[in-house]
N, CA, C and O atoms as a GROMACS GRO file, in nm:
protein
  356
    1GLY      N    1  -2.725  -2.724   8.719
    1GLY     CA    2  -2.605  -2.757   8.785
    1GLY      C    3  -2.608  -2.749   8.936
    1GLY      O    4  -2.548  -2.833   9.003
    2GLU      N    5  -2.677  -2.649   8.993
    2GLU     CA    6  -2.677  -2.630   9.138
    2GLU      C    7  -2.735  -2.750   9.211
    2GLU      O    8  -2.676  -2.801   9.307
    3VAL      N    9  -2.851  -2.797   9.166
    3VAL     CA   10  -2.914  -2.913   9.231
    3VAL      C   11  -2.829  -3.037   9.207
    3VAL      O   12  -2.808  -3.115   9.299
    4ALA      N   13  -2.781  -3.055   9.086
    4ALA     CA   14  -2.700  -3.173   9.053
    4ALA      C   15  -2.577  -3.181   9.143
    4ALA      O   16  -2.544  -3.288   9.194
    5ALA      N   17  -2.509  -3.070   9.161
    5ALA     CA   18  -2.390  -3.069   9.246
    5ALA      C   19  -2.424  -3.104   9.390
    5ALA      O   20  -2.352  -3.178   9.456
    6ARG      N   21  -2.536  -3.050   9.437
    6ARG     CA   22  -2.574  -3.074   9.576
    6ARG      C   23  -2.611  -3.221   9.602
    6ARG      O   24  -2.580  -3.276   9.708
    7VAL      N   25  -2.678  -3.284   9.505
    7VAL     CA   26  -2.721  -3.423   9.526
    7VAL      C   27  -2.621  -3.525   9.471
    7VAL      O   28  -2.643  -3.645   9.484
    8GLY      N   29  -2.513  -3.478   9.410
    8GLY     CA   30  -2.410  -3.569   9.360
    8GLY      C   31  -2.453  -3.648   9.238
    8GLY      O   32  -2.414  -3.763   9.220
    9LYS      N   33  -2.534  -3.586   9.153
    9LYS     CA   34  -2.582  -3.649   9.030
    9LYS      C   35  -2.550  -3.560   8.912
    9LYS      O   36  -2.512  -3.444   8.930
   10THR      N   37  -2.565  -3.612   8.792
   10THR     CA   38  -2.544  -3.531   8.672
   10THR      C   39  -2.671  -3.450   8.644
   10THR      O   40  -2.779  -3.485   8.691
   11PRO      N   41  -2.657  -3.340   8.567
   11PRO     CA   42  -2.777  -3.265   8.530
   11PRO      C   43  -2.881  -3.352   8.458
   11PRO      O   44  -3.001  -3.334   8.478
   12ALA      N   45  -2.836  -3.446   8.375
   12ALA     CA   46  -2.930  -3.535   8.306
   12ALA      C   47  -3.006  -3.622   8.406
   12ALA      O   48  -3.127  -3.641   8.392
   13GLN      N   49  -2.936  -3.674   8.505
   13GLN     CA   50  -3.002  -3.756   8.607
   13GLN      C   51  -3.104  -3.675   8.687
   13GLN      O   52  -3.213  -3.723   8.717
   14VAL      N   53  -3.068  -3.552   8.720
   14VAL     CA   54  -3.160  -3.465   8.794
   14VAL      C   55  -3.282  -3.435   8.706
   14VAL      O   56  -3.395  -3.437   8.755
   15SER      N   57  -3.260  -3.407   8.579
   15SER     CA   58  -3.370  -3.377   8.488
   15SER      C   59  -3.467  -3.494   8.479
   15SER      O   60  -3.589  -3.476   8.488
   16LEU      N   61  -3.414  -3.612   8.461
   16LEU     CA   62  -3.500  -3.731   8.452
   16LEU      C   63  -3.573  -3.756   8.583
   16LEU      O   64  -3.691  -3.792   8.582
   17ASN      N   65  -3.504  -3.738   8.695
   17ASN     CA   66  -3.568  -3.760   8.824
   17ASN      C   67  -3.677  -3.656   8.848
   17ASN      O   68  -3.780  -3.688   8.908
   18TRP      N   69  -3.657  -3.534   8.801
   18TRP     CA   70  -3.759  -3.430   8.813
   18TRP      C   71  -3.885  -3.469   8.736
   18TRP      O   72  -3.996  -3.452   8.785
   19VAL      N   73  -3.866  -3.521   8.614
   19VAL     CA   74  -3.980  -3.568   8.534
   19VAL      C   75  -4.053  -3.680   8.609
   19VAL      O   76  -4.176  -3.680   8.615
   20ILE      N   77  -3.978  -3.774   8.666
   20ILE     CA   78  -4.038  -3.883   8.742
   20ILE      C   79  -4.115  -3.829   8.862
   20ILE      O   80  -4.222  -3.879   8.895
   21SER      N   81  -4.059  -3.727   8.928
   21SER     CA   82  -4.125  -3.670   9.046
   21SER      C   83  -4.259  -3.606   9.010
   21SER      O   84  -4.343  -3.587   9.097
   22LYS      N   85  -4.279  -3.574   8.883
   22LYS     CA   86  -4.404  -3.516   8.836
   22LYS      C   87  -4.506  -3.623   8.801
   22LYS      O   88  -4.618  -3.592   8.758
   23GLY      N   89  -4.468  -3.749   8.818
   23GLY     CA   90  -4.561  -3.858   8.790
   23GLY      C   91  -4.559  -3.904   8.646
   23GLY      O   92  -4.647  -3.980   8.604
   24ALA      N   93  -4.462  -3.861   8.570
   24ALA     CA   94  -4.450  -3.900   8.430
   24ALA      C   95  -4.339  -4.004   8.415
   24ALA      O   96  -4.255  -4.020   8.503
   25ILE      N   97  -4.341  -4.073   8.305
   25ILE     CA   98  -4.236  -4.170   8.275
   25ILE      C   99  -4.154  -4.114   8.159
   25ILE      O  100  -4.200  -4.111   8.046
   26PRO      N  101  -4.031  -4.071   8.188
   26PRO     CA  102  -3.949  -4.016   8.080
   26PRO      C  103  -3.900  -4.127   7.987
   26PRO      O  104  -3.879  -4.241   8.029
   27ILE      N  105  -3.883  -4.092   7.863
   27ILE     CA  106  -3.827  -4.185   7.764
   27ILE      C  107  -3.702  -4.117   7.709
   27ILE      O  108  -3.706  -4.053   7.603
   28PRO      N  109  -3.590  -4.132   7.780
   28PRO     CA  110  -3.468  -4.063   7.737
   28PRO      C  111  -3.401  -4.136   7.621
   28PRO      O  112  -3.409  -4.258   7.608
   29GLY      N  113  -3.336  -4.060   7.539
   29GLY     CA  114  -3.257  -4.119   7.433
   29GLY      C  115  -3.117  -4.151   7.482
   29GLY      O  116  -3.072  -4.097   7.583
   30ALA      N  117  -3.050  -4.238   7.411
   30ALA     CA  118  -2.911  -4.272   7.444
   30ALA      C  119  -2.845  -4.325   7.318
   30ALA      O  120  -2.899  -4.411   7.248
   31SER      N  121  -2.727  -4.272   7.291
   31SER     CA  122  -2.654  -4.319   7.173
   31SER      C  123  -2.525  -4.391   7.212
   31SER      O  124  -2.443  -4.425   7.126
   32SER      N  125  -2.509  -4.414   7.342
   32SER     CA  126  -2.391  -4.488   7.387
   32SER      C  127  -2.424  -4.560   7.519
   32SER      O  128  -2.522  -4.528   7.586
   33THR      N  129  -2.340  -4.655   7.552
   33THR     CA  130  -2.356  -4.727   7.678
   33THR      C  131  -2.341  -4.631   7.796
   33THR      O  132  -2.411  -4.645   7.897
   34ALA      N  133  -2.252  -4.536   7.784
   34ALA     CA  134  -2.232  -4.438   7.892
   34ALA      C  135  -2.359  -4.357   7.916
   34ALA      O  136  -2.393  -4.328   8.030
   35GLN      N  137  -2.430  -4.320   7.810
   35GLN     CA  138  -2.554  -4.246   7.826
   35GLN      C  139  -2.664  -4.332   7.889
   35GLN      O  140  -2.743  -4.281   7.969
   36VAL      N  141  -2.668  -4.459   7.855
   36VAL     CA  142  -2.764  -4.550   7.919
   36VAL      C  143  -2.735  -4.557   8.068
   36VAL      O  144  -2.827  -4.550   8.150
   37ARG      N  145  -2.608  -4.572   8.105
   37ARG     CA  146  -2.570  -4.577   8.247
   37ARG      C  147  -2.607  -4.446   8.318
   37ARG      O  148  -2.656  -4.447   8.431
   38ASP      N  149  -2.582  -4.334   8.250
   38ASP     CA  150  -2.616  -4.205   8.308
   38ASP      C  151  -2.768  -4.194   8.330
   38ASP      O  152  -2.812  -4.147   8.435
   39ASN      N  153  -2.846  -4.238   8.233
   39ASN     CA  154  -2.992  -4.235   8.247
   39ASN      C  155  -3.038  -4.322   8.364
   39ASN      O  156  -3.127  -4.283   8.439
   40LEU      N  157  -2.977  -4.437   8.380
   40LEU     CA  158  -3.014  -4.526   8.491
   40LEU      C  159  -2.984  -4.463   8.626
   40LEU      O  160  -3.047  -4.499   8.726
   41GLY      N  161  -2.890  -4.371   8.630
   41GLY     CA  162  -2.857  -4.303   8.754
   41GLY      C  163  -2.968  -4.211   8.805
   41GLY      O  164  -2.958  -4.158   8.915
   42ALA      N  165  -3.073  -4.193   8.724
   42ALA     CA  166  -3.188  -4.113   8.767
   42ALA      C  167  -3.282  -4.193   8.856
   42ALA      O  168  -3.374  -4.136   8.915
   43LEU      N  169  -3.260  -4.322   8.866
   43LEU     CA  170  -3.350  -4.410   8.941
   43LEU      C  171  -3.294  -4.441   9.080
   43LEU      O  172  -3.173  -4.434   9.103
   44GLY      N  173  -3.384  -4.475   9.171
   44GLY     CA  174  -3.342  -4.522   9.303
   44GLY      C  175  -3.318  -4.412   9.406
   44GLY      O  176  -3.263  -4.439   9.512
   45TRP      N  177  -3.359  -4.290   9.377
   45TRP     CA  178  -3.344  -4.179   9.470
   45TRP      C  179  -3.450  -4.076   9.437
   45TRP      O  180  -3.511  -4.082   9.330
   46ARG      N  181  -3.473  -3.983   9.526
   46ARG     CA  182  -3.575  -3.880   9.506
   46ARG      C  183  -3.518  -3.741   9.532
   46ARG      O  184  -3.439  -3.721   9.624
   47LEU      N  185  -3.559  -3.648   9.451
   47LEU     CA  186  -3.528  -3.508   9.477
   47LEU      C  187  -3.609  -3.464   9.599
   47LEU      O  188  -3.720  -3.512   9.621
   48SER      N  189  -3.554  -3.373   9.676
   48SER     CA  190  -3.628  -3.319   9.790
   48SER      C  191  -3.738  -3.226   9.737
   48SER      O  192  -3.733  -3.180   9.623
   49ALA      N  193  -3.837  -3.201   9.821
   49ALA     CA  194  -3.946  -3.111   9.783
   49ALA      C  195  -3.892  -2.972   9.750
   49ALA      O  196  -3.942  -2.906   9.659
   50SER      N  197  -3.789  -2.927   9.822
   50SER     CA  198  -3.732  -2.795   9.794
   50SER      C  199  -3.657  -2.793   9.660
   50SER      O  200  -3.660  -2.692   9.590
   51ASP      N  201  -3.590  -2.903   9.626
   51ASP     CA  202  -3.523  -2.909   9.496
   51ASP      C  203  -3.624  -2.913   9.382
   51ASP      O  204  -3.603  -2.850   9.278
   52ILE      N  205  -3.733  -2.985   9.401
   52ILE     CA  206  -3.839  -2.989   9.299
   52ILE      C  207  -3.897  -2.849   9.281
   52ILE      O  208  -3.917  -2.805   9.168
   53ALA      N  209  -3.922  -2.780   9.391
   53ALA     CA  210  -3.975  -2.643   9.383
   53ALA      C  211  -3.877  -2.550   9.312
   53ALA      O  212  -3.918  -2.465   9.233
   54LEU      N  213  -3.748  -2.567   9.340
   54LEU     CA  214  -3.646  -2.485   9.274
   54LEU      C  215  -3.645  -2.510   9.124
   54LEU      O  216  -3.637  -2.415   9.045
   55LEU      N  217  -3.654  -2.636   9.083
   55LEU     CA  218  -3.655  -2.670   8.940
   55LEU      C  219  -3.785  -2.623   8.875
   55LEU      O  220  -3.783  -2.576   8.761
   56ASP      N  221  -3.897  -2.635   8.944
   56ASP     CA  222  -4.025  -2.585   8.892
   56ASP      C  223  -4.016  -2.434   8.867
   56ASP      O  224  -4.058  -2.385   8.762
   57ALA      N  225  -3.961  -2.362   8.964
   57ALA     CA  226  -3.947  -2.217   8.950
   57ALA      C  227  -3.855  -2.181   8.834
   57ALA      O  228  -3.881  -2.086   8.761
   58ALA      N  229  -3.747  -2.257   8.818
   58ALA     CA  230  -3.654  -2.231   8.707
   58ALA      C  231  -3.724  -2.254   8.573
   58ALA      O  232  -3.705  -2.178   8.479
   59ALA      N  233  -3.805  -2.358   8.564
   59ALA     CA  234  -3.879  -2.386   8.441
   59ALA      C  235  -3.978  -2.274   8.412
   59ALA      O  236  -3.996  -2.235   8.297
   60ASP      N  237  -4.043  -2.222   8.516
   60ASP     CA  238  -4.140  -2.115   8.499
   60ASP      C  239  -4.075  -1.984   8.454
   60ASP      O  240  -4.141  -1.900   8.392
   61GLU      N  241  -3.946  -1.967   8.482
   61GLU     CA  242  -3.876  -1.843   8.447
   61GLU      C  243  -3.815  -1.846   8.307
   61GLU      O  244  -3.757  -1.746   8.264
   62LEU      N  245  -3.826  -1.957   8.236
   62LEU     CA  246  -3.770  -1.963   8.101
   62LEU      C  247  -3.838  -1.860   8.013
   62LEU      O  248  -3.957  -1.833   8.028
   63THR      N  249  -3.763  -1.803   7.920
   63THR     CA  250  -3.816  -1.697   7.835
   63THR      C  251  -3.898  -1.748   7.717
   63THR      O  252  -3.955  -1.669   7.643
   64PHE      N  253  -3.904  -1.878   7.700
   64PHE     CA  254  -3.985  -1.936   7.592
   64PHE      C  255  -4.095  -2.021   7.655
   64PHE      O  256  -4.087  -2.056   7.772
   65GLU      N  257  -4.196  -2.053   7.577
   65GLU     CA  258  -4.309  -2.130   7.628
   65GLU      C  259  -4.264  -2.271   7.662
   65GLU      O  260  -4.231  -2.349   7.573
   66PHE      N  261  -4.264  -2.304   7.789
   66PHE     CA  262  -4.219  -2.435   7.836
   66PHE      C  263  -4.325  -2.503   7.919
   66PHE      O  264  -4.354  -2.621   7.899
   67ARG      N  265  -4.385  -2.429   8.011
   67ARG     CA  266  -4.487  -2.479   8.102
   67ARG      C  267  -4.447  -2.612   8.162
   67ARG      O  268  -4.528  -2.704   8.172
   68GLY      N  269  -4.322  -2.623   8.203
   68GLY     CA  270  -4.276  -2.743   8.269
   68GLY      C  271  -4.284  -2.866   8.181
   68GLY      O  272  -4.304  -2.977   8.230
   69SER      N  273  -4.268  -2.846   8.051
   69SER     CA  274  -4.278  -2.954   7.954
   69SER      C  275  -4.413  -3.025   7.964
   69SER      O  276  -4.423  -3.146   7.944
   70GLY      N  277  -4.515  -2.948   7.995
   70GLY     CA  278  -4.649  -3.003   8.006
   70GLY      C  279  -4.687  -3.047   8.144
   70GLY      O  280  -4.800  -3.090   8.166
   71PHE      N  281  -4.596  -3.039   8.239
   71PHE     CA  282  -4.626  -3.080   8.375
   71PHE      C  283  -4.692  -2.967   8.450
   71PHE      O  284  -4.646  -2.853   8.445
   72GLN      N  285  -4.798  -2.997   8.517
   72GLN     CA  286  -4.870  -2.897   8.593
   72GLN      C  287  -4.848  -2.919   8.741
   72GLN      O  288  -4.788  -3.018   8.783
   73THR      N  289  -4.895  -2.826   8.819
   73THR     CA  290  -4.884  -2.841   8.964
   73THR      C  291  -4.976  -2.953   9.011
   73THR      O  292  -5.052  -3.008   8.931
   74ALA      N  293  -4.970  -2.986   9.136
   74ALA     CA  294  -5.044  -3.099   9.189
   74ALA      C  295  -5.195  -3.079   9.190
   74ALA      O  296  -5.269  -3.170   9.228
   75ASP      N  297  -5.243  -2.960   9.150
   75ASP     CA  298  -5.387  -2.938   9.150
   75ASP      C  299  -5.450  -2.958   9.012
   75ASP      O  300  -5.561  -2.912   8.988
   76SER      N  301  -5.380  -3.027   8.922
   76SER     CA  302  -5.436  -3.054   8.791
   76SER      C  303  -5.386  -3.189   8.740
   76SER      O  304  -5.287  -3.243   8.790
   77LYS      N  305  -5.456  -3.241   8.644
   77LYS     CA  306  -5.413  -3.367   8.583
   77LYS      C  307  -5.436  -3.359   8.433
   77LYS      O  308  -5.520  -3.282   8.387
   78PHE      N  309  -5.362  -3.438   8.358
   78PHE     CA  310  -5.376  -3.439   8.213
   78PHE      C  311  -5.495  -3.525   8.176
   78PHE      O  312  -5.506  -3.640   8.219
   79VAL      N  313  -5.585  -3.468   8.097
   79VAL     CA  314  -5.703  -3.540   8.051
   79VAL      C  315  -5.713  -3.520   7.901
   79VAL      O  316  -5.734  -3.407   7.855
   80GLY      N  317  -5.698  -3.627   7.824
   80GLY     CA  318  -5.706  -3.615   7.678
   80GLY      C  319  -5.597  -3.525   7.625
   80GLY      O  320  -5.479  -3.560   7.629
   81TYR      N  321  -5.636  -3.408   7.575
   81TYR     CA  322  -5.540  -3.316   7.518
   81TYR      C  323  -5.527  -3.187   7.599
   81TYR      O  324  -5.484  -3.084   7.546
   82GLY      N  325  -5.565  -3.192   7.727
   82GLY     CA  326  -5.555  -3.073   7.808
   82GLY      C  327  -5.545  -3.107   7.956
   82GLY      O  328  -5.535  -3.224   7.993
   83PHE      N  329  -5.548  -3.005   8.038
   83PHE     CA  330  -5.536  -3.024   8.182
   83PHE      C  331  -5.666  -2.987   8.250
   83PHE      O  332  -5.735  -2.892   8.210
   84GLU      N  333  -5.699  -3.060   8.351
   84GLU     CA  334  -5.821  -3.038   8.429
   84GLU      C  335  -5.783  -3.009   8.572
   84GLU      O  336  -5.707  -3.085   8.633
   85LYS      N  337  -5.834  -2.901   8.627
   85LYS     CA  338  -5.807  -2.866   8.768
   85LYS      C  339  -5.891  -2.953   8.860
   85LYS      O  340  -6.003  -2.990   8.825
   86TRP      N  341  -5.838  -2.986   8.974
   86TRP     CA  342  -5.913  -3.061   9.075
   86TRP      C  343  -5.870  -3.017   9.212
   86TRP      O  344  -5.767  -2.952   9.227
   87ARG      N  345  -5.947  -3.051   9.312
   87ARG     CA  346  -5.909  -3.022   9.450
   87ARG      C  347  -5.976  -3.122   9.542
   87ARG      O  348  -6.081  -3.179   9.510
   88LEU      N  349  -5.914  -3.143   9.656
   88LEU     CA  350  -5.972  -3.232   9.756
   88LEU      C  351  -6.063  -3.150   9.846
   88LEU      O  352  -6.025  -3.041   9.890
   89ASP      N  353  -6.179  -3.199   9.872
   89ASP     CA  354  -6.271  -3.129   9.962
   89ASP      C  355  -6.265  -3.185  10.100
   89ASP      O  356  -6.336  -3.138  10.190
   0.00000   0.00000   0.00000
């Protein structure tokens, strides 16, 4: 809610935009036209780096195994069925 209120978007839009900011393509469900419109509101704008960091930290603090829904920090990439660390030299 905090980020959504600050950027003037719904929590669903912020969630989808966060997934996009991680380089993934979300496939949201929708059972109504209103939900499709809400999902589309995740496009055409970007979360700030500080908002992304805030959401990453919130995901890391969850009491159940979440690991950012499989999203890793910028020093790793998904390869096959796992993550591989990398760095620029």
